[in-house]
N, C-alpha and C positions, 0 to 999 in steps of 0.2 A: 384858613391861613396859619393857625396854630400847628395843624397836622402837616402842612407843607414845610414849615420850619423844622418840625421834628424828623421828618423824613429827609430833608437836606442835611441836618446835623448828622443823622445816622449814616447816610451815604459818605459824608465826609469822614466820619470816625472809621467806617468800614475801610476806606481807602488807606487810611494810616495803619490800621490794624492788619490789613491783608499784606501791605508792602513790608510791614515790620516782621510779621510772624508767619506768612504764607497762609494760603487758603486753608489747608488741612489742619494747621495748628491753632488757627484762630477759633475764638468761641463767640457765641452770640452774646455772652456776658461781657466779654472784653469790648465788643463793638458798643453796647449799650452803655458801658461805663465810660468809654472814651467819648461818648456823645453827651454824657451827663444825663442819660436817660435810663429807664427801667427795661427789663427784658420784655414786660407787657407792652411797652411802647414799640420795641422792636417788632413784635408780633402783630401789633395793630398796623404796621406799615408794610412788613414783609413776611411772606410764609415761611422762607427758610434763608439760611446762610447762603445757599446757592443762588437764590433769586436776587439778593442784594449784590452778590459778586457779579452776575451777568448784567445787572442794571449798571453797575460801576463801568463795566467794559463798554456798553453802549454810550454812556455819558462821556467817556474818555474818546471814543471815535468822533463823536459830535464836536467836543471841545477842540480836538486837533483840526477838524475841518474848519471850524469857525476862526480858529488862531491863524491858519494859513491864509483863509480869505481876507481877513482884516489886515493881515501883514502885506499880502501881495496885490490886492486890488488897487490901493493908491499908487504903487510904484509904476513908473513908466519905463518901457523898454524891456525886452526879453533878458538881455545880459544882467541888468540891475535886478530884475526878479530872481533871476538863477543865483546871483550872489546873496540876495536876502534869503533864499532857500538854504544855501549853505550854512549861513549864520544861524538860521533857525534850527538846522539840524544839529549844530554843535551845541546849541542850548538845549535841545531835547536830550541829548547824550548826558548833559549834566543834570538833567531833572530826574534824579533816582527814584523818586517815588513813583512817578508815572510809569518809568520803564520797568521797574520792579513789579508793578501791578500787570503791566502787559506780558512780561514773561511768566508771571504767576498764572496768568489766564491760560497761556499755552501749555504750562505744566498741568493745570487743571484738567484741561480737554485730554491730554495724553494720559493722565491717570484714571479717566472716566470714559473708557473706549466706546461706550454705549451712546455718548453725546459728542464724541470727536468729529465725527463727519459733519453734524449739523453746525457745530461751533466753527469748524474750519470753513465751511461754506459761508457762514455769516461774516467771518472775519474777511475772507477774500472779497466778499461783495463790498464790505466796508472800505477796504483798501481801494478797489477799483473805483467806487463812487468818488473817493477823495481824489484820485487820479483825474477822473473825468471832469469834476467839477473844480478843483482848486488847482490842479497841476497841468491841466489840458494845454495851455500855451507852451509848455516846455516840450510837448511831444509834436513831432511832425504828424498832423492828423492823417496824412495820406500814407505815410511809410510804416506806421506802427498800428497793429491790430489790437484788439481788446485783450488778447492773450499777451501780447508784448507788454501792454501797460500793467496788466496784473503782475507779470514777474518783475517789471521795474519797480512797482510799489512794494512787493515783497523783498526785493533787493535793497531798497532804501531802509525798509524796516529792519532787515538782518544786519545792516550797517549801524543803525541806531543801537539796537539791542546788543549786538556783539561788542561794539566799542564800549557802550555804557557799562556792560557786565565786566568787561576786562579792565576798565579803568577803575571801577570800584574795587575789584580784586586785587589789582596791582597797579596803584596810582603813580608809583616810582617809574614803572616802565612804560606806562601809556599816560603821559602827562597831557595836559590841554595843548601845550605847545606841539606835541606830536600829532595830537588829533586835528589841530588847525592845518596841518601839512597833509595828512593821510586822508581826512574825509573829502575835501574837494577833489582829490585825485580819483577816489573811488566813485564819487557821484558823478564826475566827468565820463567815467567808463560806463556807469549805468545808463546815462542820458546820451551817450555816444557824442560827447562834446570834446573838442580840443581845448587844452588849457595852456 
């Protein structure tokens, strides 16, 4: 029980440190200090900084899938669910820590070419699984192939990441008011819906 609390505290701290400092600049000491634990406690739970980073990425994908399921399951009607998805997307754009961590994961993969293919495949697999399980009702099952659903999921992710990054970089130019106009238009194109 105590070990699970320590592991959870280290994961939470690592999320803060990686989002704040980036993977390359972060140190195990920083993660341990943020969690209020020792370097030894870190190594009792993780072999390396890379292991905790990849564990965080998996947890983020599971968390997003759970959030979508909890949000969309109780909503009746395709149009109401679609509108809820738009609101969720806008909220995710404002969740800077999660998106910085996701962008950092992709930068990590690009900086480590030996791991890139495997990490990219796992990422596409996670996106596809979310589309199949959580967003299946938004896709015409007979009209869209698995490849279509993959690129749609990646397109949604690109919208999230691109808007979030640019909104953080230049909030005066890309305000929440502008996002509330642009995001629904772009998602409508991705899902081939008329607005």
